[in-house]
VEXDREN-2710 file (C-alpha; in Angstrom, 1 decimal):
% VEXDREN-2710
k/r/px/py/pz
1/MET/-229.7/152.6/115.7
2/ASP/-226.9/155.1/115.6
3/PRO/-223.5/154.2/114.1
4/GLY/-221.7/154.6/117.4
5/GLU/-224.2/152.6/119.4
6/LEU/-223.3/149.0/120.5
7/SER/-225.6/146.2/119.6
8/GLU/-226.8/143.7/122.0
9/GLY/-225.5/140.2/121.3
10/PRO/-226.6/136.9/122.7
11/SER/-224.5/137.5/125.8
12/GLY/-225.7/141.1/126.4
13/PRO/-224.2/144.4/125.6
14/GLY/-220.8/143.4/126.9
15/GLY/-220.3/141.0/124.0
16/ALA/-221.3/143.4/121.2
17/GLY/-218.7/145.1/119.0
18/PRO/-218.7/148.5/117.3
19/GLU/-221.2/148.5/114.5
20/HIS/-219.2/151.0/112.5
21/GLN/-216.2/148.6/112.1
22/GLY/-218.2/146.2/110.0
23/TYR/-218.3/143.2/112.3
24/ALA/-221.4/141.1/112.8
25/PRO/-223.3/142.2/115.9
26/GLY/-222.7/140.4/119.1
27/TYR/-219.3/138.7/118.5
28/GLY/-216.7/141.4/119.3
29/GLU/-213.6/141.9/117.2
30/TYR/-212.0/139.3/114.9
31/PRO/-208.4/138.4/115.6
32/SER/-205.9/140.4/113.7
33/GLU/-203.9/137.3/112.6
34/PRO/-205.3/134.2/110.9
35/VAL/-205.4/131.1/113.0
36/GLU/-203.9/128.0/111.4
37/TYR/-204.8/124.5/112.5
38/GLY/-202.6/121.4/111.9
39/PRO/-203.8/117.9/111.1
40/PRO/-205.8/116.2/113.7
41/GLY/-203.9/114.1/116.2
42/GLY/-201.0/116.5/116.7
43/TYR/-199.0/115.5/113.6
44/GLY/-197.6/118.0/111.2
45/PRO/-194.6/118.9/109.1
46/PRO/-191.3/118.7/111.0
47/GLY/-190.2/121.9/112.8
48/GLN/-193.9/123.1/113.4
49/GLY/-194.6/121.2/116.6
50/GLY/-195.7/118.0/114.8
51/TYR/-194.0/114.7/114.2
52/GLY/-192.3/113.9/110.9
53/PRO/-191.5/110.4/109.4
54/PRO/-189.3/108.2/111.6
55/PRO/-185.5/108.5/111.0
56/PRO/-183.9/105.7/108.9
57/LYS/-182.3/102.9/110.9
58/PRO/-178.5/102.7/110.8
59/THR/-176.9/100.0/108.7
60/PRO/-175.7/97.1/111.0
61/TRP/-172.1/97.0/109.6
62/GLY/-170.8/95.0/112.6
63/LYS/-173.3/92.2/112.0
64/ILE/-172.6/92.2/108.2
65/VAL/-168.8/92.0/108.8
66/GLY/-169.2/89.2/111.3
67/ILE/-171.3/87.1/109.0
68/GLY/-168.8/87.7/106.1
69/CYS/-165.9/86.6/108.3
70/GLY/-167.8/83.4/109.4
71/VAL/-168.5/82.5/105.7
72/LEU/-164.8/83.1/104.8
73/LEU/-163.6/81.0/107.6
74/LEU/-165.9/78.1/106.7
75/LEU/-164.7/78.4/103.1
76/LEU/-161.1/78.2/104.1
77/LEU/-161.8/75.1/106.3
78/VAL/-163.5/73.4/103.4
79/LEU/-160.6/74.2/101.0
80/GLY/-158.0/73.0/103.6
81/GLY/-159.8/69.7/104.0
82/CYS/-159.9/69.2/100.2
83/ALA/-156.2/70.0/99.9
84/ALA/-155.3/67.5/102.7
85/LEU/-157.4/64.8/101.0
86/LEU/-155.6/65.4/97.7
87/LEU/-152.2/65.2/99.4
88/VAL/-153.1/62.0/101.1
89/THR/-154.4/60.5/97.9
90/ALA/-151.3/61.6/96.0
91/SER/-149.0/60.2/98.7
92/GLY/-150.8/56.9/98.5
93/ASN/-150.3/56.7/94.8
94/VAL/-146.7/57.8/94.8
95/PRO/-145.0/56.6/98.0
96/GLY/-141.5/57.9/97.1
97/ALA/-139.7/60.1/94.7
98/ASP/-137.6/58.7/91.9
99/GLY/-133.9/59.7/91.8
100/ILE/-133.6/60.7/95.5
101/PRO/-131.3/58.6/97.6
102/GLY/-133.1/56.9/100.5
103/THR/-136.5/56.9/98.8
104/SER/-136.4/53.8/96.7
105/GLN/-139.8/52.2/96.2
106/PRO/-140.4/48.5/96.7
107/GLY/-140.6/46.7/93.5
108/SER/-139.6/49.8/91.5
109/GLU/-136.5/47.9/90.3
110/GLY/-137.6/44.3/90.9
111/GLN/-136.6/44.3/94.6
112/GLU/-139.3/43.3/97.1
113/GLU/-139.5/44.7/100.6
114/GLY/-137.4/42.7/103.1
115/GLU/-135.4/41.0/100.4
116/PRO/-131.6/41.0/101.1
117/SER/-129.9/44.0/99.4
118/GLY/-126.8/42.1/98.5
119/ALA/-124.7/44.8/100.3
120/GLU/-121.2/43.7/101.4
121/VAL/-120.3/45.7/104.6
122/SER/-117.2/45.9/106.7
123/ALA/-116.5/48.0/109.8
124/ASN/-113.3/49.1/111.5
125/ASN/-112.4/51.2/114.6
126/THR/-111.1/54.6/113.7
127/GLU/-110.4/58.0/115.4
128/PHE/-113.0/60.7/115.6
129/GLU/-111.9/63.7/113.5
130/PRO/-114.0/66.8/114.3
131/SER/-115.6/68.7/111.4
132/SER/-116.1/72.5/111.3
133/LEU/-119.5/71.9/113.0
134/TYR/-118.1/70.3/116.1
135/VAL/-118.3/72.5/119.3
136/SER/-117.7/70.2/122.2
137/GLY/-118.5/66.8/123.6
138/ASP/-117.3/63.2/123.1
139/TYR/-118.0/61.2/120.0
140/THR/-117.1/57.8/118.7
141/SER/-116.6/56.9/115.0
142/VAL/-116.5/53.7/113.1
143/GLU/-115.2/53.4/109.5
144/VAL/-117.5/51.4/107.3
145/SER/-117.2/50.2/103.7
146/VAL/-120.2/49.3/101.6
147/THR/-120.2/47.4/98.2
148/ASN/-123.3/46.8/96.2
149/GLY/-123.1/43.1/95.4
150/GLY/-126.7/42.9/94.2
151/THR/-128.3/43.5/90.9
152/ASP/-130.3/46.6/91.9
153/ALA/-129.3/50.1/92.9
154/LEU/-128.5/50.4/96.6
155/ASP/-129.1/53.6/98.7
156/VAL/-126.4/54.4/101.3
157/ASN/-127.0/56.8/104.2
158/PRO/-125.3/57.3/107.6
159/LEU/-128.8/57.1/109.2
160/TYR/-129.1/53.5/107.9
161/PHE/-126.4/52.4/110.3
162/THR/-126.6/51.5/114.0
163/VAL/-123.5/51.0/116.3
164/VAL/-123.9/48.3/118.9
165/ASP/-121.4/48.4/121.9
166/VAL/-119.9/45.5/123.8
167/GLU/-122.9/45.6/126.3
168/GLY/-125.4/45.2/123.6
169/VAL/-126.6/48.8/123.7
170/GLU/-127.6/50.3/120.3
171/HIS/-126.4/53.8/119.4
172/ASP/-128.1/55.9/116.8
173/PRO/-126.0/58.3/114.7
174/ARG/-128.7/61.0/114.5
175/GLU/-127.2/63.0/117.3
176/ALA/-123.8/63.1/115.7
177/ILE/-124.6/63.8/112.0
178/ALA/-121.9/65.9/110.3
179/MET/-119.7/65.9/113.5
180/ASP/-116.9/63.8/111.8
181/VAL/-115.2/65.3/108.8
182/ASN/-114.9/61.9/107.2
183/GLU/-118.6/61.0/107.5
184/LEU/-120.1/58.6/104.9
185/ASP/-121.9/60.5/102.1
186/VAL/-125.5/60.0/101.2
187/GLN/-125.5/58.3/97.8
188/THR/-126.8/55.6/95.5
189/LEU/-124.5/52.7/94.5
190/ASP/-125.1/50.9/91.2
191/PRO/-124.2/47.2/91.2
192/GLY/-120.5/46.7/91.8
193/GLN/-119.9/50.2/93.2
194/SER/-118.4/50.8/96.6
195/ALA/-118.4/53.7/99.2
196/SER/-116.7/54.2/102.5
197/GLY/-116.7/56.7/105.3
198/ALA/-117.2/57.3/109.0
199/ILE/-120.3/56.5/111.1
200/THR/-120.3/58.6/114.3
201/VAL/-122.3/58.3/117.5
202/ALA/-122.4/60.5/120.6
203/GLY/-120.4/59.6/123.7
204/GLN/-117.4/57.4/124.4
205/VAL/-118.5/54.0/123.0
206/GLU/-116.7/50.6/122.6
207/PRO/-118.2/49.4/119.3
208/GLU/-118.7/45.7/118.8
209/ARG/-121.0/45.5/115.8
210/VAL/-122.5/47.6/113.1
211/LEU/-126.0/47.1/111.7
212/PHE/-126.7/48.3/108.1
213/ASP/-130.5/48.4/107.5
214/PRO/-131.4/50.2/104.2
215/VAL/-135.0/51.0/103.3
216/PHE/-137.1/48.2/101.9
217/THR/-134.3/45.6/102.3
218/GLY/-133.1/43.1/104.9
219/PRO/-130.5/44.3/107.4
220/VAL/-126.8/43.4/107.3
221/GLU/-124.8/43.0/110.5
222/VAL/-121.0/42.8/110.7
223/PRO/-118.5/42.9/113.6
224/VAL/-116.2/45.9/114.2
225/THR/-112.5/44.9/113.8
END
């Protein structure tokens, strides 16, 4: 066969290639570029038409923060309950504070609750004298004198008094505290000591009696003269 003559391949002369180019007879020309085949199934390195490994999942920060806040709130509730329990226990063991007027404890100095205090009280009508805190309104004052005739210390406080008018209506001095410049001071009287000052109530009142009812002792009631 001449070098320039085409060979006859399995599909006839049309499928033969030039013999002088060095190709096997009957298969035509080989491609000029090599053919690369990826892994079966269509997966290959990223960027070459295949599928790479799945991207990492984002960190659920919202869920983590929410769980942390819930745990912190639960911890605060537990600590608050423990603190309240400790306060209740402490208050049960120590019902009052020593040395503070108006907070004497029953039996702390041999005096039982409801026992007469030994206080000697007198009350007289007096004029209301406004203090620097007075702004407006009507007030009625009664001058009282208290002497500790007992054997234990006696707490004196304007809030321990009640003014009863001629109609039997009781008037609390809470609404008139510090309105009279001569108001009775908060103090503790030792046996034999005395104190005096004004007890003031709101409104125009015609006083008939004064009730002195210190803490943990029996009340003392005297007329207003």
